[in-house]
N, C-alpha and C positions, 0 to 999 in steps of 0.2 A: 678434649672431649669438643665436637661442634655442633653448634646449634643451627639446623637446617630450618629454614623457612618453608612453610608448606604453600604451595601455589594455590593463589587463590581460584575458585571455581569459573571457569570460564563462562561468559554471557551466552545463552541459547536462546535466541529470537524465534518467534512464532513466524510461520508462514504469513505474509501479508503485512508484516510490522514493518514500521519506519525505523530505519537504524542509520547509524552514522560510520562512515568509512574514516576513522582518524588517520589513516595514512594518508589520504588525500582530501579529506574534508568535504566529500561529497555526501549527500544523504541520499539513500535509496531504500527500496522496498526489499526486505529479505524474501527470497523465493525458494532455496533450497541450499543443503550442503552436500557436494559431492567431491569425494577424493580429498578431502580435509579444507576444501575451499568452501566459503561462503558464496552463493551466486545472489547478487543485488542487482536490480534495475532502477532507472530513474524513476520518480514518482510520476512523471508526464508522459512516460512511456520511453522506448528506445532500447538501446542495446544494452544487455546485461554486461556486467562486469564481476571479476571475483575479488575476493578480499579474505585474507587469513583471519580465524577466528579472533586472534588476539587484538585485530585491529579495527573489531567492530564492536560499537557501543550503542546503547539505546539513543534514539533520537530526543526523546523528550515530548513533551506533549503536542509539540506544534507539527500539524500534519500528520499525526500517528492515525494509522489505520488499524482498526482492531479487526481482527480476525473472526472473533464471536460476534460482530456487530451486525444487526438485522439489516437487510438492504431495504433501501427505500421502497416504498409502495410506488408502484408507477400512477402517473396521473393520466386521467382521461379528460379530452376536452369537453366541455359543458356544451349539451346538445341543446338545440331550439324546440320548443314545443310542437311547433308546426313547421316542419321544413318546406311545404308548398306554399307559406305564407311568405317567403323570402324568394320565391322563384319570380322572375320578370313576367309582368301581365303581357301578352302578346296582341296586338290588335288584330280584329277578324274582319 
């Protein structure tokens, strides 16, 4: 009688999550899975690369982008109370 070890469930990242490609040591953002390959891109942007699912692990808390996070509110420049007061005075 043989004892088989059941394979652990594969790690399934969420789109936008920071992951580690254990084969290359590169950290990337998970984009999609197509044809059994995970597509990753560098956090700073650039060309995507593929990694086998068994070579992808969570990157941890450093630099992780949460897919469900609320986007930051846009900032507006502070306007002056009277824009005409900053206009240069012209000599008549």
